[in-house]
Short mmCIF file of the C-alpha atoms (twelve columns), coordinates in Angstrom:
data_MODEL
# 
_entry.id   MODEL 
# 
loop_
_atom_site.group_PDB 
_atom_site.id 
_atom_site.type_symbol 
_atom_site.label_atom_id 
_atom_site.label_alt_id 
_atom_site.label_comp_id 
_atom_site.label_asym_id 
_atom_site.label_seq_id 
_atom_site.Cartn_x 
_atom_site.Cartn_y 
_atom_site.Cartn_z 
_atom_site.pdbx_PDB_model_num 
ATOM 1   C CA . MET A 1   0.000  0.000  0.000   1 
ATOM 2   C CA . PHE A 2   2.829  2.449  0.773   1 
ATOM 3   C CA . LEU A 3   4.198  2.175  -2.773  1 
ATOM 4   C CA . PHE A 4   0.780  2.993  -4.183  1 
ATOM 5   C CA . GLU A 5   0.409  5.959  -1.854  1 
ATOM 6   C CA . ASN A 6   3.911  7.182  -2.736  1 
ATOM 7   C CA . TRP A 7   3.024  6.840  -6.431  1 
ATOM 8   C CA . GLU A 8   -0.088 8.933  -5.833  1 
ATOM 9   C CA . ILE A 9   1.927  11.618 -4.048  1 
ATOM 10  C CA . THR A 10  4.445  11.633 -6.913  1 
ATOM 11  C CA . GLU A 11  1.633  12.111 -9.440  1 
ATOM 12  C CA . ILE A 12  0.172  14.972 -7.421  1 
ATOM 13  C CA . LEU A 13  3.571  16.668 -7.151  1 
ATOM 14  C CA . ASP A 14  4.089  16.257 -10.909 1 
ATOM 15  C CA . ASP A 15  0.716  17.912 -11.495 1 
ATOM 16  C CA . ILE A 16  1.806  20.863 -9.345  1 
ATOM 17  C CA . VAL A 17  5.152  21.219 -11.145 1 
ATOM 18  C CA . LEU A 18  3.534  21.019 -14.582 1 
ATOM 19  C CA . GLY A 19  0.373  22.947 -13.749 1 
ATOM 20  C CA . ARG A 20  -1.544 19.925 -15.026 1 
ATOM 21  C CA . GLY A 21  -5.127 20.006 -13.781 1 
ATOM 22  C CA . VAL A 22  -4.146 22.186 -10.827 1 
ATOM 23  C CA . LYS A 23  -3.451 25.882 -10.578 1 
ATOM 24  C CA . ARG A 24  0.163  26.523 -9.622  1 
ATOM 25  C CA . SER A 25  -0.014 28.762 -6.591  1 
ATOM 26  C CA . ILE A 26  0.991  28.179 -2.963  1 
ATOM 27  C CA . HIS A 27  1.176  24.491 -2.147  1 
ATOM 28  C CA . ASN A 28  1.574  22.801 1.213   1 
ATOM 29  C CA . LEU A 29  3.945  19.844 0.754   1 
ATOM 30  C CA . GLU A 30  2.787  18.106 3.933   1 
ATOM 31  C CA . TYR A 31  0.291  15.269 3.790   1 
ATOM 32  C CA . ASP A 32  -0.690 12.707 6.401   1 
ATOM 33  C CA . ASN A 33  2.041  13.913 8.800   1 
ATOM 34  C CA . ASN A 34  4.750  13.498 6.130   1 
ATOM 35  C CA . ILE A 35  6.624  16.357 4.509   1 
ATOM 36  C CA . TYR A 36  7.381  15.837 0.817   1 
ATOM 37  C CA . THR A 37  9.745  18.738 0.137   1 
ATOM 38  C CA . SER A 38  12.630 16.422 -0.861  1 
ATOM 39  C CA . LEU A 39  10.409 14.459 -3.232  1 
ATOM 40  C CA . PHE A 40  9.078  17.729 -4.679  1 
ATOM 41  C CA . ILE A 41  12.659 18.872 -5.349  1 
ATOM 42  C CA . ASP A 42  13.329 15.549 -7.106  1 
ATOM 43  C CA . ARG A 43  10.261 16.118 -9.294  1 
ATOM 44  C CA . LEU A 44  11.325 19.709 -10.035 1 
ATOM 45  C CA . ARG A 45  14.742 18.475 -11.161 1 
ATOM 46  C CA . LEU A 46  13.140 15.794 -13.346 1 
ATOM 47  C CA . PHE A 47  11.203 18.519 -15.170 1 
ATOM 48  C CA . LYS A 48  14.319 20.706 -15.652 1 
ATOM 49  C CA . TYR A 49  13.842 23.116 -12.768 1 
ATOM 50  C CA . ARG A 50  17.278 24.055 -11.420 1 
ATOM 51  C CA . PRO A 51  18.244 25.738 -8.149  1 
ATOM 52  C CA . LEU A 52  19.527 29.217 -8.985  1 
ATOM 53  C CA . SER A 53  19.741 32.467 -7.101  1 
ATOM 54  C CA . VAL A 54  17.393 35.079 -8.515  1 
ATOM 55  C CA . LYS A 55  20.362 37.305 -9.383  1 
ATOM 56  C CA . ASP A 56  21.881 34.521 -11.530 1 
ATOM 57  C CA . ILE A 57  18.783 33.934 -13.652 1 
ATOM 58  C CA . GLU A 58  19.088 35.533 -17.060 1 
ATOM 59  C CA . VAL A 59  15.782 36.639 -18.486 1 
ATOM 60  C CA . LYS A 60  15.086 39.003 -21.358 1 
ATOM 61  C CA . VAL A 61  12.743 41.964 -21.071 1 
ATOM 62  C CA . GLY A 62  9.424  40.703 -22.440 1 
ATOM 63  C CA . GLN A 63  9.910  37.180 -21.110 1 
ATOM 64  C CA . ARG A 64  9.343  35.435 -17.819 1 
ATOM 65  C CA . ILE A 65  10.892 32.290 -16.369 1 
ATOM 66  C CA . PRO A 66  8.722  29.943 -14.255 1 
ATOM 67  C CA . ALA A 67  10.195 29.344 -10.795 1 
ATOM 68  C CA . PHE A 68  9.223  27.863 -7.439  1 
ATOM 69  C CA . LEU A 69  10.316 29.384 -4.136  1 
ATOM 70  C CA . LEU A 70  10.538 26.740 -1.403  1 
ATOM 71  C CA . ARG A 71  10.004 27.714 2.223   1 
ATOM 72  C CA . GLY A 72  10.139 24.632 4.446   1 
ATOM 73  C CA . LYS A 73  7.076  22.588 3.576   1 
ATOM 74  C CA . THR A 74  5.609  25.268 1.295   1 
ATOM 75  C CA . ALA A 75  6.153  25.728 -2.451  1 
ATOM 76  C CA . ILE A 76  5.248  29.126 -3.918  1 
ATOM 77  C CA . PHE A 77  4.979  29.405 -7.694  1 
ATOM 78  C CA . GLY A 78  5.936  32.563 -9.531  1 
ATOM 79  C CA . TYR A 79  8.074  34.002 -12.302 1 
ATOM 80  C CA . VAL A 80  11.359 35.832 -12.745 1 
ATOM 81  C CA . PHE A 81  10.813 38.769 -15.095 1 
ATOM 82  C CA . TRP A 82  11.470 42.454 -15.710 1 
ATOM 83  C CA . GLU A 83  8.880  44.927 -14.488 1 
ATOM 84  C CA . VAL A 84  9.039  47.937 -16.823 1 
ATOM 85  C CA . PHE A 85  7.958  51.322 -15.503 1 
ATOM 86  C CA . SER A 86  9.261  53.343 -18.468 1 
ATOM 87  C CA . GLU A 87  11.912 52.947 -21.144 1 
ATOM 88  C CA . LYS A 88  14.537 54.070 -18.633 1 
ATOM 89  C CA . ARG A 89  13.154 52.482 -15.442 1 
ATOM 90  C CA . LYS A 90  12.810 48.755 -14.968 1 
ATOM 91  C CA . ARG A 91  13.596 46.125 -12.377 1 
ATOM 92  C CA . LYS A 92  14.133 42.391 -12.399 1 
ATOM 93  C CA . LEU A 93  12.290 40.382 -9.760  1 
ATOM 94  C CA . TRP A 94  10.693 37.108 -8.813  1 
ATOM 95  C CA . GLY A 95  6.994  37.601 -8.144  1 
ATOM 96  C CA . SER A 96  4.457  35.035 -6.970  1 
ATOM 97  C CA . VAL A 97  1.315  34.341 -8.942  1 
ATOM 98  C CA . VAL A 98  -0.561 34.913 -5.683  1 
ATOM 99  C CA . ARG A 99  -1.611 38.537 -5.271  1 
ATOM 100 C CA . ASN A 100 -2.321 40.657 -2.231  1 
ATOM 101 C CA . ALA A 101 -5.502 42.687 -1.649  1 
ATOM 102 C CA . LYS A 102 -4.113 45.569 -3.743  1 
ATOM 103 C CA . GLY A 103 -3.436 43.264 -6.700  1 
ATOM 104 C CA . ASP A 104 0.344  43.353 -6.286  1 
ATOM 105 C CA . TRP A 105 2.508  40.261 -5.998  1 
ATOM 106 C CA . LYS A 106 2.046  38.889 -2.489  1 
ATOM 107 C CA . TYR A 107 5.594  37.506 -2.403  1 
ATOM 108 C CA . THR A 108 8.536  39.104 -4.204  1 
ATOM 109 C CA . LEU A 109 12.299 38.797 -4.352  1 
ATOM 110 C CA . PRO A 110 14.455 41.540 -5.857  1 
ATOM 111 C CA . GLY A 111 16.503 40.783 -8.952  1 
ATOM 112 C CA . ASN A 112 19.783 41.036 -7.031  1 
ATOM 113 C CA . SER A 113 18.650 38.490 -4.426  1 
ATOM 114 C CA . ASP A 114 20.861 35.566 -3.422  1 
ATOM 115 C CA . THR A 115 17.715 33.612 -2.536  1 
ATOM 116 C CA . VAL A 116 17.528 30.336 -4.436  1 
ATOM 117 C CA . VAL A 117 14.458 29.442 -6.477  1 
ATOM 118 C CA . PHE A 118 13.940 26.428 -8.720  1 
ATOM 119 C CA . ALA A 119 13.715 27.898 -12.218 1 
ATOM 120 C CA . ASN A 120 13.056 26.272 -15.580 1 
ATOM 121 C CA . LEU A 121 15.262 28.190 -18.014 1 
ATOM 122 C CA . ALA A 122 14.067 25.941 -20.849 1 
ATOM 123 C CA . LYS A 123 10.510 27.324 -20.568 1 
ATOM 124 C CA . PRO A 124 10.645 31.105 -21.038 1 
ATOM 125 C CA . GLU A 125 7.242  32.630 -21.758 1 
ATOM 126 C CA . GLU A 126 6.546  35.784 -23.744 1 
ATOM 127 C CA . ILE A 127 4.707  38.505 -21.799 1 
ATOM 128 C CA . ASP A 128 3.304  41.965 -22.389 1 
ATOM 129 C CA . ILE A 129 5.648  44.135 -20.317 1 
ATOM 130 C CA . TYR A 130 3.030  46.858 -19.948 1 
ATOM 131 C CA . HIS A 131 0.234  44.551 -18.745 1 
ATOM 132 C CA . LEU A 132 1.791  42.004 -16.417 1 
ATOM 133 C CA . SER A 133 -0.524 39.356 -15.036 1 
# 
């Protein structure tokens, strides 16, 4: 039975990583008094997510890189991207897909942060720099 349950957990974690049938957001990696952070990291690596500090992630203006921030037993999904205020003012950051009451990113990391996120550099997405969502 344990192998079947572990297989189920693995499938659920894969769904979170891939955004398959589940919205990638904030995910608690604890279930039935077990914490699955290590298994989640294994699944991230399988799907080409690599641990990188935010400052070391290269991303072009007009693109975003999917990335998970891990905090203990919690995985927070977001993107590394450039927020453009004007042609002369912009900033790189990691921002969660979860928003606060004002509509801003609930969790952010500055572009020069040494904080490690698991980023998939092979999956850059094009974005409208003037209408970030």
